[in-house]
C-alpha positions, -999 to 999 in steps of 0.1 A, spaced: 359 -296 515 348 -263 530 335 -259 565 318 -226 556 282 -230 545 276 -217 509 242 -211 495 235 -213 457 222 -183 438 216 -198 403 215 -179 371 223 -182 334 241 -163 307 214 -163 279 224 -162 243 197 -153 218 210 -167 185 204 -150 152 177 -166 130 189 -195 110 221 -200 130 230 -230 152 261 -233 174 286 -256 159 292 -272 193 275 -273 226 304 -272 250 335 -250 256 369 -264 264 384 -260 299 405 -231 287 376 -214 270 354 -219 300 381 -203 322 384 -173 298 346 -168 296 343 -170 334 367 -141 338 346 -120 314 315 -129 333 331 -121 367 340 -87 353 304 -81 342 289 -92 374 312 -70 396 300 -40 377 264 -50 384 266 -63 419 300 -55 436 292 -78 465 298 -108 442 335 -106 452 325 -121 486 310 -151 468 323 -178 446 313 -177 409 308 -211 392 302 -214 355 296 -244 332 309 -240 297 279 -257 281 250 -245 260 217 -257 272 181 -254 261 157 -240 289 139 -274 292 172 -290 302 177 -266 331 141 -265 343 138 -301 356 129 -314 390 157 -307 416 175 -286 390 202 -312 383 225 -290 362 228 -262 388 230 -288 416 259 -306 399 276 -273 391 274 -263 428 287 -296 440 317 -295 417 324 -259 427 324 -267 464 352 -292 458 376 -266 445 398 -251 472 387 -216 482 408 -189 466 418 -208 435 413 -188 403 405 -157 424 373 -175 436 360 -180 400 355 -216 390 347 -228 355 341 -262 341 347 -271 305 351 -302 283 382 -323 281 385 -345 250 349 -336 243 336 -347 277 322 -325 305 333 -334 341 298 -348 349 270 -362 328 245 -336 341 266 -309 325 264 -325 290 238 -307 268 216 -330 246 219 -324 208 182 -332 207 174 -297 218 203 -279 200 181 -261 174 163 -238 199 166 -200 194 181 -195 229 211 -212 245 219 -209 282 252 -211 300 245 -221 336 263 -201 364 258 -198 401 270 -176 429 279 -196 460 274 -171 488 282 -173 525 250 -179 545 252 -145 562 255 -127 529 231 -148 508 199 -129 515 213 -95 507 232 -107 477 201 -125 464 181 -93 465 207 -74 446 212 -102 422 175 -103 413 172 -65 412 202 -57 391 201 -86 366 164 -80 356 171 -43 351 207 -41 339 216 -76 330 229 -71 295 263 -87 291 293 -65 285 306 -59 250 338 -79 256 318 -109 268 294 -108 238 322 -103 214 342 -132 229 312 -155 226 305 -146 190 342 -151 180 345 -183 199 313 -199 187 315 -185 153 279 -173 151 261 -140 154 241 -133 185 212 -110 188 214 -105 226 235 -117 255 222 -111 290 222 -125 325 191 -139 340 185 -154 375 167 -187 376 136 -168 387 139 -146 356 143 -177 334 112 -193 349 92 -161 344 103 -159 308 94 -196 302 60 -190 318 53 -161 293 64 -183 264 41 -211 274 12 -187 280 17 -173 245 10 -207 230 -20 -216 253 1 -238 276 -4 -218 308 -20 -248 326 10 -269 318 33 -242 333 12 -242 365 19 -280 368 56 -276 360 60 -247 384 46 -268 412 69 -297 404 99 -275 403 93 -252 433 69 -269 456 71 -306 447 54 -316 480 22 -297 470 -5 -310 447 -16 -289 418 -46 -293 394 -52 -276 361 -75 -278 330 -60 -274 296 -72 -249 270 -93 -276 254 -107 -288 287 -86 -319 296 -80 -323 333 -45 -325 347 -31 -331 381 4 -330 397 12 -350 429 43 -367 443 65 -361 413 41 -373 386 17 -355 363 -15 -373 355 -38 -366 325 -75 -373 323 -84 -401 299 -93 -386 265 -121 -412 262 -134 -401 296 -132 -365 285 -152 -373 253 -179 -390 273 -187 -357 290 -190 -337 257 -221 -329 236 -228 -321 200 -230 -338 167 -209 -369 161 -187 -353 135 -179 -324 158 -172 -347 188 -148 -367 167 -130 -335 156 -128 -323 192 -115 -357 203 -87 -355 178 -79 -320 191 -77 -333 227 -52 -360 216 -32 -334 197 -30 -313 229 -22 -343 250 8 -350 227 20 -314 231 19 -317 269 36 -351 268 64 -339 246 72 -310 269 68 -331 301 93 -355 286 117 -327 278 114 -314 314 118 -350 326 85 -352 344 68 -386 344 33 -387 328 5 -410 338 -32 -413 330 -60 -412 356 -77 -445 363 -73 -475 385 -62 -497 356 -41 -475 334 -4 -475 325 22 -453 308 45 -471 284 73 -458 262 55 -431 243 19 -442 249 -9 -443 275 -31 -473 279 -64 -477 299 -81 -511 305 -118 -508 308 -130 -544 309 -117 -580 308 -123 -601 277 -152 -626 281 -150 -663 272 -183 -662 252 -174 -632 232 -156 -630 199 -118 -629 195 -106 -594 205 -99 -570 176 -78 -539 173 -92 -507 156 -72 -476 148 -89 -442 151 -74 -418 126 -76 -380 122 -63 -358 93 -28 -346 100 -24 -366 132 -25 -402 120 -36 -427 146 -49 -408 176 -62 -439 195 -64 -476 193 -94 -495 207 -94 -531 216 -129 -546 216 -148 -578 211 -184 -586 202 -207 -601 227 -231 -629 219 -258 -604 210 -235 -587 185 -229 -556 206 -194 -541 209 -176 -545 242 -147 -521 246 -118 -537 265 -92 -510 263 -81 -477 247 -45 -468 239 -31 -434 229 2 -432 210 19 -400 220 40 -399 188 39 -419 156 68 -441 165 50 -453 196 22 -471 178 41 -503 174 51 -504 211 14 -499 221 3 -527 198 29 -550 212 17 -543 247 -19 -550 238 -9 -582 220 12 -593 250 -16 -586 275 -44 -602 256 -24 -630 239 -35 -620 204 -20 -614 170 -15 -578 158 -41 -572 131 -50 -535 130 -82 -524 113 -89 -488 103 -114 -467 84 -96 -434 84 -118 -419 110 -127 -417 147 -155 -442 155 -180 -433 181 -210 -454 194 -246 -442 195 -239 -424 227 -210 -405 213 -183 -425 232 -151 -438 217 -158 -473 204 -151 -496 175 -171 -506 144 -201 -528 151 -193 -549 120 
């Protein structure tokens, strides 16, 4: 262990892969990682000569951006921890970590094949700089990489030969650069509010942040969790003809699913606002009222929308006067979650799973999410 305090300056080597191509593997061997690290060190010395006073650490693994931009930045944190364990001066102060028998030295450095089809792959690296040099080096690091961060020809050629795929661009980005790039990408697809929440979770996790989605759903970040407004609650505040309201409700659930998928990829917990709501495996559930003894047996109704399938499931019972009493609404966040949601409702209310559907979203006379009266 080193007595000297070293501060991390995280970055990536970003590989823009040619259209239609996928890397045949997601990790480099130890020898390959060592060889690549030497190429990277040569590139960085040409950009920021002061890097010789720091330790360069590189992980020979190809990640998707969502795998790196997670709370506490676990990939960079693990990379820094491993690099600090290597005696200073070894490998001329360049430390690389690759796979041995197909395994990286720590689980956090194992990319998931689930995200392997993205157009950009990122090799994490970090400069571990002495505290007295860190501020100056960080300024140069940010300045030079954003302006002159294209990887050297030898580095790009080595990557293409080793991975066996053509690359459009290979360049260095600091973590700040990567976050700025991701922000622009999310803004381009109307997900700027989601990025505001993610940025708070990543950079200022102690600070609350609120946002409203492009379609008008309320969101809030606090204490490590992102909370969504109930789609049924959102619907209750809307106006217009029933058909339009039903269409807009389906759009809100579609957007909710987009947010949920990305939050899951960034490993941020999702909850739903409300005193009696819960987040299960792939679904959100809100309980609105208890079942009454003098009402009918509770029934399950599936709200469906074209192209989306089941967008919500309502549990209801009929009161003695024949009116519909809504007990709960559940929202499957992907098609495979429907059965888990139904099982949870069956468990909570002690009922058989018999799902009714009419192929539409059912609203009551006030335009609220409901169930058929008959």
